[in-house]
C-alpha positions in Angstrom: -0.1 11.6 -4.0 1.1 15.0 -2.9 -1.7 15.4 -0.3 -1.0 12.2 1.7 0.1 14.2 4.7 -3.1 16.2 4.7 -5.5 13.3 4.8 -7.4 13.2 8.0 -10.2 10.9 9.2 -13.5 12.4 10.3 -15.6 9.2 10.7 -19.1 10.7 10.2 -20.3 8.5 7.4 -19.5 11.1 4.8 -18.8 10.6 1.1 -15.3 9.9 0.1 -13.4 13.1 0.9 -10.1 12.4 -0.9 -9.2 11.0 -4.3 -8.6 7.3 -4.1 -4.9 6.3 -4.6 -4.0 5.1 -8.1 -1.3 2.8 -9.5 1.3 3.8 -12.1 -1.3 3.3 -14.9 -3.7 5.8 -13.3 -6.1 3.0 -12.2 -7.6 2.9 -8.7 -6.3 0.0 -6.6 -9.0 -2.7 -6.7 -9.0 -3.2 -2.9 -10.0 0.4 -2.1 -13.5 0.2 -0.7 -16.0 1.5 -3.3 -19.1 1.4 -1.2 -19.8 4.2 1.3 -19.3 3.0 4.9 -22.0 4.6 7.1 -19.8 4.5 10.2 -20.1 7.1 13.0 -17.0 7.5 15.1 -16.9 9.5 18.3 -14.7 12.5 18.4 -12.2 10.7 20.6 -12.1 7.7 18.3 -11.5 9.8 15.2 -8.7 11.6 17.1 -7.1 8.3 18.0 -7.2 7.2 14.3 -5.5 10.5 13.3 -2.9 10.1 16.0 -2.1 6.6 14.7 -2.0 8.1 11.2 0.5 10.8 12.3 2.7 8.5 14.2 2.1 5.5 11.9 1.9 3.2 14.9 -0.6 0.4 15.1 -4.0 1.2 16.7 -5.3 -1.5 19.0 -9.1 -1.5 19.4 -10.9 -3.4 22.1 -14.6 -3.4 22.9 -17.5 -5.8 23.1 -18.3 -7.8 20.0 -20.5 -5.9 17.5 -19.4 -2.4 18.7 -17.9 -1.5 15.3 -14.1 -2.3 15.7 -13.8 -4.2 12.4 -16.0 -1.8 10.4 -13.8 1.1 11.5 -11.0 -0.2 9.2 -13.4 -0.1 6.2 -14.5 3.4 7.1 -10.9 4.6 7.3 -9.9 3.0 4.0 -13.0 4.4 2.2 -12.7 7.9 3.6 -8.9 8.2 3.0 -8.9 6.4 -0.4 -6.4 3.8 0.8 -6.2 0.2 -0.2 -7.6 -2.1 2.5 -5.7 -5.3 3.4 -7.7 -7.7 5.6 -6.1 -10.3 7.9 -8.6 -12.4 9.7 -7.0 -14.3 12.5 -7.8 -17.9 13.4 -6.6 -20.1 16.3 -4.1 -21.7 14.0 -2.8 -18.5 12.4 0.9 -17.8 12.4 2.4 -14.3 12.2 4.5 -15.3 9.2 1.4 -16.0 7.2 0.5 -12.3 7.3 3.7 -11.6 5.4 3.9 -14.6 3.0 3.4 -18.3 2.6 5.6 -20.7 0.7 4.0 -23.7 -0.9 6.6 -26.5 -0.2 4.1 -29.3 -1.1 3.4 -27.9 -4.5 7.1 -27.3 -5.2 7.9 -30.9 -4.1 5.2 -32.2 -6.5 6.6 -30.1 -9.3 10.1 -31.2 -8.7 9.1 -34.9 -8.8 7.2 -34.2 -12.1 10.2 -32.2 -13.4 12.6 -35.1 -12.7 10.3 -37.6 -14.4 9.9 -35.5 -17.5 13.6 -34.7 -17.5 14.5 -38.4 -17.5 12.1 -38.9 -20.4 13.8 -36.1 -22.3 17.3 -37.4 -21.6 16.4 -40.8 -23.1 15.4 -38.9 -26.2 18.5 -36.7 -26.0 16.4 -33.5 -25.8 17.8 -30.4 -23.9 15.9 -28.7 -21.1 13.2 -26.4 -22.2 12.7 -23.0 -20.5 9.3 -24.2 -19.2 10.9 -27.2 -17.4 13.7 -25.1 -15.9 11.1 -22.6 -14.6 9.4 -25.5 -12.7 12.1 -25.3 -9.9 12.2 -21.5 -9.5 11.4 -20.8 -5.9 9.7 -17.4 -6.4 6.7 -19.0 -8.1 5.8 -20.8 -4.8 5.7 -17.6 -2.8 2.3 -15.8 -2.1 2.4 -12.6 -0.2 0.0 -12.2 2.8 -2.0 -9.0 3.2 0.5 -7.4 5.6 3.2 -8.4 3.1 1.3 -6.8 0.3 1.0 -3.5 2.3 4.7 -3.4 3.1 5.5 -4.1 -0.6 3.2 -1.3 -1.8 5.0 1.1 0.6 8.4 -0.1 -0.3 8.0 -0.2 -4.1 5.4 2.5 -4.9 5.1 4.8 -1.8 1.5 3.8 -1.4 0.0 3.6 2.1 -2.6 1.0 3.0 -5.0 0.3 5.8 -4.2 -3.2 7.3 -6.8 -4.8 9.4 -5.6 -7.5 11.8 -8.9 -8.8 13.1 -9.4 -10.5 16.4 -5.7 -11.0 17.3 -6.8 -12.6 20.6 -8.0 -15.7 18.7 -4.4 -16.6 17.9 -1.8 -18.5 20.0 -0.2 -16.4 22.7 3.1 -16.3 20.7 1.4 -14.7 17.7 1.7 -11.1 19.0 5.3 -11.6 20.0 6.1 -12.9 16.6 4.8 -9.6 15.1 6.9 -7.3 17.2 9.8 -6.9 14.9 7.6 -6.5 11.8 5.5 -3.8 13.5 8.8 -2.0 14.5 10.7 -2.3 11.2 8.0 -2.8 8.6 10.3 -5.1 6.7 10.6 -8.8 6.0 12.7 -11.3 4.1 11.5 -14.3 2.3 13.8 -17.0 3.7 13.3 -19.5 0.9 14.5 -17.1 -1.8 17.9 -15.5 -1.6 18.1 -11.7 -1.4 14.3 -11.2 -1.6 13.0 -8.7 0.9 10.8 -5.7 1.3 11.5 -2.6 3.4 8.8 0.0 3.8 11.2 2.3 5.6 13.9 1.9 2.9 16.5 2.3 5.6 15.2 5.7 6.6 13.7 6.9 9.9 10.0 6.3 10.4 9.3 10.1 10.6 10.7 10.6 7.1 8.6 7.8 5.6 5.5 8.0 7.7 3.1 9.3 5.0 3.8 6.2 2.8 3.6 3.5 5.6 0.6 1.3 6.2 -1.8 2.2 9.0 -2.4 -1.0 11.0 -5.7 -1.5 12.8 -5.7 -4.4 15.3 -8.9 -5.6 17.0 -9.3 -7.7 20.1 -12.3 -9.1 22.0 -10.2 -9.5 25.1 -10.3 -13.3 25.1 -6.5 -13.3 25.8 -4.3 -10.7 27.5 -1.8 -9.3 25.0 2.0 -9.2 25.9 3.2 -5.9 27.4 6.0 -5.6 24.8 3.3 -5.8 22.1 1.1 -3.2 23.8 4.1 -0.8 24.0 4.2 -0.6 20.2 0.5 0.3 19.8 -1.9 3.1 20.5 -4.9 1.9 22.3 -8.6 2.8 22.2 -11.6 1.1 23.8 -14.6 1.3 21.5 -17.7 1.9 23.6 -21.1 0.8 22.2 -22.7 3.8 20.4 -24.8 6.0 22.7 -28.3 7.0 21.7 -27.2 10.1 19.8 -24.7 8.1 17.7 -27.2 5.4 17.1 -29.5 8.0 15.6 -26.7 9.1 13.3 -26.0 5.5 12.3 -29.7 4.9 11.5 -29.8 8.1 9.3 -26.7 7.0 7.5 -27.9 3.5 6.9 -31.4 4.3 5.7 -30.6 7.7 4.0 -33.6 9.4 5.7 -34.5 11.1 8.9 -35.6 9.1 11.9 -39.2 8.1 11.4 -41.7 7.8 14.3 -41.4 4.0 14.1 -37.6 4.1 14.2 -37.7 6.6 17.1 -39.8 4.2 19.1 -37.6 1.2 18.0 -34.4 3.0 19.1 -35.8 3.7 22.5 -37.0 0.1 22.9 -33.6 -1.2 21.8 -31.7 1.0 24.3 -34.1 0.0 27.1 -33.8 -3.7 26.2 -29.9 -3.6 26.2 -30.0 -2.1 29.7 -32.7 -4.3 31.3 -31.0 -7.6 31.8 -27.5 -9.0 32.4 -26.8 -10.3 28.9 -24.7 -13.3 27.9 -24.5 -11.8 24.4 -25.6 -8.2 24.0 -27.1 -7.3 20.6 -24.8 -5.4 18.3 -25.2 -2.4 16.0 -25.5 -4.7 13.0 -28.3 -6.7 14.7 -30.1 -3.5 15.6 -30.0 -2.4 11.9 -31.4 -5.8 10.8 -34.2 -5.5 13.4 -35.0 -2.0 12.0 -35.1 -3.5 8.4 -37.7 -6.1 9.5 -39.8 -3.5 11.3 -39.7 -1.3 8.3 -40.9 -4.1 6.1 -43.8 -4.8 8.4 -44.6 -1.0 8.6 -44.6 -0.9 4.7 -47.2 -3.7 4.8 -49.2 -1.6 7.2 -48.9 -4.3 9.9 -47.3 -2.1 12.6 -47.2 1.6 13.7 -44.9 3.4 16.0 -47.7 3.7 18.6 -48.3 -0.1 18.5 -44.6 -0.8 19.0 -44.5 1.7 21.9 -47.2 -0.2 23.6 -45.5 -3.6 23.1 -43.8 -5.2 26.1 -40.1 -5.9 25.7 -40.7 -9.6 26.0 -43.2 -9.5 23.1 -41.2 -7.3 20.7 -41.5 -8.5 17.1 -38.5 -10.2 15.5 -36.6 -10.7 18.8 -34.7 -13.5 17.1 -32.6 -10.8 15.4 -31.5 -9.4 18.7 -31.5 -12.4 21.1 -29.1 -15.2 20.3 -29.3 -17.7 23.2 -32.0 -19.2 25.3 -30.5 -17.8 28.6 -31.0 -14.2 27.4 -34.5 -15.1 26.0 -35.5 -16.6 29.3 -34.3 -13.4 31.2 -36.3 -11.2 28.8 -39.5 -13.3 29.2 -39.3 -12.7 33.0 -39.4 -8.9 32.6 -42.6 -7.3 33.9 
């Protein structure tokens, strides 16, 4: 715990550099990623992450789908040994749900059942039991959301987390505005229960508490423009698709081996293919890795060599269905000479 201020993100797919954070019983938090994340971050991206760590301000990531925005949060949490809290946004998501939900329907059902049982007991002149009285306690109907869990960890245990708010642009336009105060104050109150609130700052300045505060990573595919007031509270970074050098590093980290002649040819073909047509949906890094896996399997069965792949036209590449996901792009590739 005493080295929280020293933890820095490198993002080169390395082994876990820092000891994972532990609870009061000496046990690692269950939501700390255990599996090594073979993520390769550019120098500028790693710097942006460390700036967000230092300031403890949200980091907003934009970039084309599949460029690695979401995986970055896993990589940060794994490398720093922080718990990871994942919030996946839908079109119907409300900002309050990231903090907590209150199950009114279940409580209403329990109250009705409670009143029925109570009436039966009164007929038999039996006093309330503790189990029945507990049925109307409001706290039992509260479930914290992932951002709420992170604020609680900071407030009660001085434990920082990585909070992923994924694809914020899917939500209603009011969603970012509803998050503004929470991002600023890192506190919330559960309205349904009197005097129940969490404050990660504990009434202190952000600078004094920054090492214990959650690091919030927000991703967007630019489907909607985010409000200016929201942007003012964030650091921003546009994640470019990995260049050829970084793609090689990603391949080495995923397959735990140097680039084979087959993979070298496949990498060149992939880069060429991405630049040849005007895509409706460009293939992502994950799709590239899946393509390599299928090529590797065929190579293991002695059904393809690097030379054969090199002599194959782009339109006739094997397993194109792993890279091309609509007929418009397929038609464009088939027209390549």
